[in-house]
C-alpha positions as CSV (number, residue, x, y, z in Angstrom):
1,M,-8.3,-34.2,-19.8
2,T,-9.9,-31.9,-22.0
3,P,-8.8,-27.9,-21.0
4,A,-12.7,-27.7,-20.2
5,A,-12.1,-30.8,-17.9
6,R,-9.4,-29.2,-16.3
7,L,-11.1,-25.9,-15.7
8,S,-14.1,-27.9,-13.9
9,A,-11.4,-29.9,-11.7
10,A,-10.1,-26.7,-10.8
11,I,-13.8,-25.3,-9.9
12,G,-14.0,-28.5,-7.7
13,I,-10.5,-27.6,-5.7
14,I,-11.6,-24.0,-4.9
15,D,-14.5,-24.3,-3.7
16,D,-13.1,-26.9,-1.3
17,I,-10.1,-24.4,-0.5
18,L,-12.7,-21.8,0.3
19,R,-15.0,-24.3,1.7
20,Q,-12.8,-26.1,4.1
21,K,-10.2,-23.1,5.2
22,R,-7.3,-25.8,4.1
23,P,-3.8,-25.0,2.6
24,L,-3.8,-24.8,-1.3
25,T,-1.2,-28.1,-1.4
26,N,-3.7,-30.5,0.7
27,A,-6.0,-29.8,-1.5
28,L,-4.2,-30.4,-4.9
29,K,-2.6,-33.2,-3.3
30,D,-6.1,-34.4,-2.0
31,W,-7.2,-34.5,-5.5
32,G,-5.0,-35.8,-7.6
33,N,-4.9,-39.0,-5.0
34,A,-9.1,-39.1,-6.0
35,N,-8.0,-38.9,-9.3
36,R,-5.2,-40.7,-10.6
37,Y,-6.0,-41.1,-14.2
38,A,-4.3,-37.3,-14.3
39,G,-1.3,-37.3,-16.2
40,S,1.2,-34.8,-14.9
41,G,0.5,-32.6,-18.2
42,D,-2.9,-32.6,-16.5
43,R,-2.3,-31.9,-12.9
44,N,0.1,-29.0,-13.9
45,A,-2.7,-27.0,-15.9
46,V,-5.0,-27.9,-13.1
47,G,-2.8,-27.1,-10.6
48,N,-1.7,-23.5,-12.6
49,L,-5.5,-22.8,-13.0
50,V,-5.3,-22.8,-8.7
51,H,-2.8,-20.6,-8.1
52,D,-3.4,-18.2,-10.6
53,S,-7.3,-17.9,-9.4
54,L,-6.0,-17.9,-6.1
55,R,-3.5,-14.6,-7.1
56,V,-6.7,-12.5,-8.2
57,K,-9.2,-13.8,-5.8
58,A,-10.4,-10.7,-5.0
59,S,-10.1,-9.0,-8.1
60,A,-11.5,-12.0,-10.1
61,A,-14.8,-12.1,-7.5
62,W,-15.4,-8.7,-8.0
63,I,-15.7,-8.7,-11.8
64,M,-17.9,-11.3,-11.6
65,G,-20.4,-9.4,-9.5
66,I,-19.1,-10.2,-6.0
67,R,-18.8,-7.5,-4.4
68,D,-19.0,-7.9,-0.3
69,A,-15.8,-8.7,2.3
70,S,-17.1,-11.8,3.2
71,E,-15.0,-14.5,3.9
72,E,-17.8,-17.2,4.2
73,P,-18.1,-19.3,0.6
74,R,-21.0,-18.2,-1.2
75,D,-22.6,-20.9,-4.0
76,G,-20.9,-20.6,-6.9
77,E,-18.1,-18.3,-5.9
78,G,-15.2,-20.9,-7.2
79,R,-16.5,-20.8,-10.4
80,A,-17.3,-17.0,-10.3
81,I,-13.3,-17.1,-9.5
82,L,-11.9,-19.4,-12.2
83,L,-13.9,-17.5,-15.0
84,G,-12.9,-13.8,-13.5
85,M,-9.3,-15.4,-13.6
86,L,-9.2,-15.8,-17.4
87,R,-10.7,-12.9,-18.4
88,S,-8.5,-10.4,-15.8
89,L,-4.9,-12.1,-15.3
90,R,-5.1,-14.7,-18.5
91,G,-6.7,-12.3,-20.8
92,M,-8.9,-14.9,-22.7
93,S,-11.8,-13.3,-24.7
94,V,-15.2,-13.9,-23.6
95,E,-15.8,-16.4,-26.8
96,A,-12.9,-18.2,-25.7
97,I,-14.1,-19.0,-22.4
98,E,-18.1,-19.5,-23.7
99,A,-16.1,-22.5,-25.5
100,L,-14.7,-24.2,-22.5
101,C,-17.8,-23.2,-20.5
102,S,-20.5,-25.7,-23.0
103,G,-22.3,-27.9,-20.5
104,E,-21.0,-30.6,-22.6
105,R,-19.2,-34.1,-20.6
106,F,-16.6,-33.1,-17.9
107,A,-17.6,-28.8,-19.1
108,P,-18.2,-26.5,-17.2
109,A,-22.3,-25.5,-17.1
110,P,-22.8,-22.7,-20.3
111,L,-22.6,-19.0,-19.0
112,S,-25.6,-17.2,-17.6
113,D,-26.4,-14.0,-19.1
114,A,-25.3,-12.4,-15.9
115,E,-21.7,-13.7,-16.1
116,R,-21.6,-13.2,-19.8
117,A,-22.1,-9.2,-19.0
118,H,-19.8,-9.3,-16.0
119,L,-17.0,-11.0,-18.4
120,A,-17.7,-8.3,-21.2
121,T,-17.0,-5.5,-18.8
122,P,-14.4,-6.4,-16.6
123,D,-14.3,-2.6,-14.6
124,L,-11.9,-2.9,-10.9
125,S,-12.2,1.5,-11.4
126,A,-14.9,1.3,-7.9
127,A,-12.9,-1.6,-7.0
128,P,-11.1,-0.6,-3.0
129,P,-7.6,-0.7,-2.9
130,F,-7.7,-4.4,-1.1
131,V,-9.7,-5.9,-4.1
132,R,-7.7,-4.2,-7.1
133,G,-4.4,-5.1,-4.9
134,N,-5.8,-8.9,-4.1
135,Y,-5.0,-9.2,-0.3
136,T,-7.6,-9.6,2.3
137,E,-9.5,-6.5,3.6
138,W,-7.6,-6.4,7.2
139,L,-4.5,-6.2,6.0
140,D,-5.5,-2.8,4.2
141,D,-4.4,-0.5,7.0
142,S,-0.3,-2.1,7.7
143,L,0.4,-2.2,3.8
144,A,-1.0,1.5,3.8
145,R,1.5,2.3,6.8
146,A,4.4,0.3,4.4
147,F,3.7,1.8,0.9
148,G,0.8,4.4,0.9
149,E,-0.8,4.7,-2.2
150,A,1.5,2.1,-3.7
151,R,0.4,-0.5,-1.8
152,V,-2.3,-1.5,-4.6
153,A,1.1,-1.7,-7.1
154,E,3.0,-3.4,-4.7
155,V,1.1,-6.3,-3.5
156,G,-0.5,-6.5,-6.8
157,A,2.7,-7.2,-8.2
158,M,2.4,-10.9,-5.9
159,A,0.3,-11.9,-8.6
160,A,3.0,-12.7,-11.0
161,R,4.4,-16.0,-11.1
162,A,7.7,-16.5,-9.8
163,P,10.3,-17.2,-11.5
164,M,13.5,-19.9,-10.5
165,D,16.7,-18.5,-9.1
166,M,19.8,-20.1,-8.2
167,R,22.7,-19.3,-6.6
168,V,26.0,-20.2,-8.2
169,N,28.5,-21.4,-5.0
170,P,31.8,-19.8,-5.6
171,L,33.4,-22.3,-3.2
172,K,33.1,-24.7,-6.0
173,I,32.7,-22.9,-9.5
174,I,32.1,-19.2,-10.6
175,R,29.0,-17.7,-12.4
176,L,30.0,-17.9,-16.5
177,K,30.8,-21.6,-16.1
178,A,27.9,-22.2,-14.1
179,L,25.7,-20.7,-16.6
180,E,27.4,-23.2,-19.1
181,A,26.6,-26.2,-17.0
182,I,23.4,-25.4,-17.0
183,G,23.2,-23.8,-21.0
184,H,20.4,-26.3,-22.0
185,L,18.3,-24.9,-19.7
186,D,18.2,-21.3,-20.7
187,P,19.3,-19.4,-17.6
188,E,20.1,-15.6,-17.8
189,P,22.6,-13.8,-15.2
190,T,20.1,-12.4,-12.0
191,P,20.4,-8.4,-12.9
192,L,21.3,-7.6,-8.7
193,S,22.9,-10.4,-7.1
194,P,26.3,-11.2,-8.8
195,L,25.7,-15.0,-7.8
196,G,22.3,-15.5,-9.2
197,L,21.1,-17.7,-12.7
198,R,17.2,-16.9,-13.2
199,I,15.4,-19.3,-15.7
200,T,11.6,-17.9,-16.1
201,A,8.6,-20.2,-16.0
202,N,7.2,-21.3,-19.4
203,A,3.7,-20.7,-20.9
204,E,2.5,-23.7,-18.7
205,G,4.2,-22.4,-15.3
206,R,7.0,-25.1,-15.6
207,V,10.6,-24.7,-14.4
208,P,12.9,-27.8,-15.1
209,H,13.8,-30.0,-12.2
210,V,17.0,-28.2,-11.2
211,Q,17.9,-30.7,-8.5
212,S,18.4,-33.4,-10.9
213,E,21.1,-31.5,-12.8
214,P,24.7,-32.5,-12.1
215,A,25.8,-29.5,-11.1
216,F,23.4,-29.1,-8.5
217,L,24.5,-32.4,-7.0
218,K,28.1,-31.6,-7.1
219,G,26.9,-28.9,-5.6
220,A,27.8,-25.9,-7.7
221,I,24.8,-24.3,-7.7
222,E,21.4,-24.0,-4.8
223,V,18.2,-23.3,-5.5
224,Q,17.9,-19.8,-3.6
225,D,15.8,-16.5,-4.4
226,E,17.4,-13.6,-5.5
227,G,16.3,-11.7,-3.0
228,S,17.7,-14.3,0.1
229,Q,21.1,-14.2,-2.1
230,L,20.8,-10.2,-1.2
231,V,20.4,-9.7,2.5
232,S,22.6,-13.2,2.7
233,L,25.3,-10.2,0.6
234,L,24.3,-7.8,2.6
235,A,24.5,-9.0,6.2
236,G,28.6,-8.6,5.4
237,A,29.9,-12.0,6.4
238,E,33.6,-12.2,5.8
239,A,36.5,-14.4,6.3
240,G,38.3,-15.4,9.7
241,M,34.6,-14.0,11.5
242,Q,32.9,-16.1,14.7
243,V,28.9,-15.9,12.9
244,L,26.0,-17.2,14.6
245,D,22.9,-17.9,12.3
246,L,20.7,-18.3,15.2
247,C,17.1,-18.8,12.4
248,A,18.9,-21.3,10.5
249,G,16.1,-23.2,9.1
250,G,17.2,-25.2,6.3
251,G,20.5,-23.7,5.8
252,G,19.5,-21.3,2.9
253,K,21.8,-18.5,4.2
254,T,23.9,-20.2,6.1
255,L,25.5,-21.6,3.0
256,A,25.5,-18.2,1.1
257,M,27.6,-16.9,4.3
258,A,30.0,-19.7,4.5
259,A,30.5,-18.8,0.3
260,E,31.0,-15.4,1.2
261,M,33.6,-16.6,3.7
262,N,35.8,-19.4,1.6
263,N,35.5,-21.7,4.2
264,K,37.3,-19.5,6.8
265,G,36.5,-18.5,10.4
266,Q,33.8,-20.1,12.1
267,I,29.4,-20.3,11.7
268,F,27.3,-22.1,14.3
269,A,24.0,-22.8,12.9
270,T,20.9,-23.1,15.0
271,D,16.9,-23.3,15.0
272,S,14.4,-23.7,17.4
273,D,12.7,-25.9,15.2
274,Q,14.7,-29.0,15.0
275,R,12.7,-30.5,11.9
276,R,13.6,-27.6,10.1
277,L,17.4,-27.6,10.5
278,A,17.5,-31.1,9.7
279,P,18.1,-31.0,5.8
280,I,21.2,-28.4,6.4
281,H,23.6,-31.8,7.1
282,D,23.5,-32.6,3.9
283,R,23.0,-29.3,2.0
284,L,26.6,-28.4,3.7
285,T,28.3,-32.0,2.4
286,R,27.1,-31.2,-1.1
287,A,28.4,-27.1,-1.1
288,G,31.7,-28.5,0.1
289,V,31.4,-26.4,3.1
290,R,33.4,-27.0,6.4
291,N,33.3,-24.0,8.5
292,V,29.9,-24.4,9.8
293,Q,28.9,-25.9,13.3
294,I,25.5,-26.9,13.3
295,R,23.8,-26.6,16.8
296,T,20.7,-28.9,17.2
297,P,18.0,-27.8,19.4
298,R,17.7,-30.6,23.2
299,A,14.2,-30.1,24.4
300,G,13.8,-26.9,22.3
301,V,16.8,-25.2,24.1
302,M,19.9,-24.3,22.0
303,P,23.0,-25.1,23.4
304,L,25.0,-21.7,23.1
305,D,26.3,-20.3,26.3
306,D,29.8,-20.4,25.5
307,L,28.9,-18.0,22.6
308,A,27.6,-14.9,24.4
309,G,29.1,-11.6,23.4
310,L,31.9,-13.8,21.3
311,M,30.3,-12.7,17.7
312,D,31.4,-10.9,15.2
313,L,28.0,-11.3,13.4
314,V,24.6,-12.4,14.6
315,L,22.4,-13.4,11.9
316,V,18.4,-13.4,12.9
317,D,16.2,-14.3,9.9
318,A,13.5,-14.2,12.0
319,P,10.1,-15.8,12.0
320,C,7.6,-13.5,9.9
321,T,4.0,-13.9,8.5
322,G,5.8,-14.2,5.1
323,T,3.9,-11.5,3.0
324,G,7.1,-11.4,0.7
325,T,6.3,-14.8,-0.2
326,W,3.0,-14.5,-1.9
327,R,4.3,-14.8,-5.1
328,R,5.2,-18.7,-4.7
329,H,2.4,-18.8,-2.2
330,P,-1.1,-17.4,-2.8
331,D,-3.1,-19.1,-0.4
332,A,-0.9,-17.6,2.1
333,K,-2.4,-14.0,1.7
334,W,-6.1,-15.3,2.2
335,R,-5.5,-17.5,5.5
336,I,-3.2,-14.8,7.3
337,R,-5.4,-13.8,10.1
338,P,-4.4,-10.8,13.0
339,T,-4.0,-13.0,15.7
340,S,-0.8,-14.8,13.0
341,L,0.5,-10.9,13.0
342,D,0.1,-11.0,16.8
343,V,2.2,-14.2,17.2
344,R,4.9,-13.3,15.0
345,T,5.3,-9.6,16.4
346,G,5.9,-11.3,19.4
347,E,8.5,-14.3,18.6
348,Q,10.8,-11.5,16.4
349,R,11.0,-9.2,19.7
350,D,11.8,-12.2,21.9
351,V,14.7,-13.7,19.1
352,L,16.2,-9.7,18.8
353,D,16.2,-9.5,22.5
354,H,18.2,-12.9,22.9
355,A,20.5,-12.5,19.7
356,A,22.1,-9.1,21.2
357,G,23.7,-11.3,23.7
358,F,25.5,-13.2,21.2
359,V,26.9,-10.0,19.7
360,K,30.6,-9.0,20.8
361,P,31.3,-4.8,21.1
362,G,31.6,-3.3,17.6
363,G,30.1,-6.7,16.2
364,R,26.8,-6.3,14.1
365,L,23.1,-8.0,14.4
366,V,21.3,-8.4,11.1
367,Y,18.0,-8.5,11.2
368,I,15.7,-10.0,8.6
369,T,12.4,-11.0,7.6
370,C,10.1,-12.1,4.5
371,S,8.2,-9.5,5.4
372,L,6.4,-6.3,3.5
373,L,4.9,-5.3,7.1
374,D,6.1,-2.2,9.1
375,E,5.1,-3.9,12.3
376,E,7.5,-6.8,11.3
377,N,10.2,-4.6,9.9
378,G,11.1,-1.2,11.1
379,A,8.7,-1.1,13.5
380,Q,10.5,-4.1,15.2
381,V,14.2,-2.3,14.9
382,A,13.1,0.8,16.1
383,A,11.5,-0.9,19.3
384,F,14.6,-2.9,19.9
385,L,16.9,0.3,19.5
386,E,14.5,1.8,22.4
387,R,15.2,-1.3,24.7
388,H,18.8,-2.0,23.6
389,L,21.0,1.5,23.7
390,D,23.9,0.3,23.1
391,F,23.2,-1.0,19.8
392,T,23.4,1.7,16.6
393,L,21.3,1.6,13.4
394,V,23.9,1.3,10.3
395,D,22.5,3.3,7.4
396,P,20.6,0.8,5.0
397,A,22.1,3.4,1.8
398,T,25.9,3.1,3.3
399,N,25.5,-0.7,3.8
400,A,24.3,-1.6,0.4
401,E,27.1,0.9,-1.2
402,A,29.4,-0.8,1.1
403,H,28.6,-4.3,-0.2
404,S,28.8,-3.1,-3.6
405,L,24.8,-3.5,-4.1
406,P,24.4,0.8,-5.0
407,A,21.3,-0.2,-6.9
408,L,19.3,-1.5,-3.5
409,A,20.6,1.8,-1.9
410,Q,16.8,3.7,-2.7
411,H,14.7,0.2,-1.7
412,Q,14.2,1.7,1.8
413,D,11.4,0.8,3.9
414,C,9.1,3.6,5.2
415,R,11.1,4.3,8.4
416,K,14.4,4.5,6.1
417,I,15.5,1.7,8.8
418,G,16.5,-0.6,6.4
419,L,16.4,-2.2,2.8
420,L,13.0,-3.6,1.2
421,L,12.9,-5.7,-1.4
422,T,9.5,-6.8,-3.2
423,P,8.4,-8.0,-6.3
424,H,6.9,-4.4,-7.7
425,R,10.9,-3.3,-6.8
426,T,13.2,-5.6,-7.2
427,N,11.5,-8.7,-9.1
428,T,12.3,-10.8,-6.1
429,D,10.4,-12.3,-3.3
430,G,9.9,-9.5,0.3
431,F,12.6,-9.2,2.1
432,F,13.6,-6.7,4.6
433,I,17.0,-5.6,6.2
434,A,18.5,-4.0,8.8
435,V,22.1,-4.0,10.1
436,L,23.1,-2.7,13.7
437,T,26.5,-2.7,15.6
438,R,27.1,-2.7,19.3
439,N,28.3,-0.1,20.9
440,P,32.1,-0.4,21.3
């Protein structure tokens, strides 16, 4: 496919996503199935065009003269977003964009005079914060509570592509040896996590398939964002502890805690969704983890009664809106609805109240989300403390310093209840963590 043909394909996919309000992965999969002639390079290039367009959807549309906040698709909106993205995010000149839009076979139609004029002056100075930050308008109040005037910079940083981060498994290898093992992939140590390795995507947005590397197959490394590594370290799991990972999912944080515990003590891992829990078995075996007991739910009920009041540490990696993952899932920020936030905050309240019953006196309750929103973070913890007077908040700065991560102490949420990591602050996915102790 020519670059112009790739652009035409991307315009069609964006129009489909806007019209059908469907997930990006589904739209790209359907396009690939319908266009099997497209090679892997074509698919990657088209996918990157679509991803990049959704990263800056609001500002790209504004640049091209679409100024209202209607959520209904308009004729030519996909084309406007793609052209605006090429100019604003990729920095292409008007002449270069015009060369792609030649109107020749498989190429987009030539630029109109109005399009050419908009591209010549891509000005966002009069745009409201939600346009400059590229997020849906109804979230502006929530993001203003979380970040104030910094919300445009904070959410705007989500437009960048995320790197590939990996966690070194100390049960198998040290970081220096891991760097050597995958040295041909040009990894670098992560700046904050002492266990992290990072590979930056190339100009085409590609990263190597590390899952086929011997170091991965032998369990020496795991794919895990640096932010997820950091909150796992901040949880404070230690050798000999009794730990409950109540929302374990695929097991990323379970594996990280098991390594911190050096396979000593016991971790009970469970999740209300049996399907999310399924991958954990193979991951534990590959990583050489021996101190994890999986509690698979039966008919939606988790068999945990025998653990009540006995846990040194209970980890709640709570269900949330996922606003901290928008670098990796740029379409999600346009599909989120107020009802989604209401549902998630209700689930968080319930899981926190449930988790409290497993913490022994003097034990720790650790609450984590991958959200940027105060409603899911500090406000949720504050409400929990009002309901449970037998719990006390651990100062977030003190907790960071206690786990040899003093650089994180400054990155607190708006209430000073927990630590808040973001792409803008720490170049990680967005994560919130608060630590509470049950009074003796």
